[in-house]
C-alpha positions, 0 to 999 in steps of 0.5 A: 521522489525517485528514492520514495519510488524505490523503497516503495516498488521495493516494499511492494516485491518484499511484501509479496514474496513474503506472503506468497512464502507465507502462504504457498511453502508454509501453509498459513494462510492470510493472517486473522484479525483479531480485534473485536468490538469498534475496532473490526469494521475501523480496520475493515474500512481502511484495510480496503481502501487501502487496498483499493486505492493501492490497486489503482494508484499503480499504475498512475505512479508508474505514468507520473515517473515516466512522465517526469524522467522524459522532461515532460513537466507539464503534464508530469505536474497535472497528473502529480496533483492527482496521484501525490495525494492518493499515494500518500493516502495509501502510504499512510493507511498501510502503516495503520493497517500494519499497526492494527494487524500486528501491533494493537491487535496481534494474533495470538 
């Protein structure tokens, strides 16, 4: 779990850095979704839920890790039961968003 958490934190830092550089230094702005028809509402529903739950779960992941590292396993287990499924959802939907945006409907 420490490895998974470390890799997630590393990804978050690299994601924020990349998009900050893309926006502020290169003036490119956000990547536009080019899908049409039913793909649009599906993509934006997944993106919205992904973004909402990613922001929501981040502080709880820190609390969960902290409890485990302190050896407070009873309280860790209680919160991990709630946090893990949300974290897993965020991870999976992040890959789905990537696939939609860069593989299935890349900008032209």
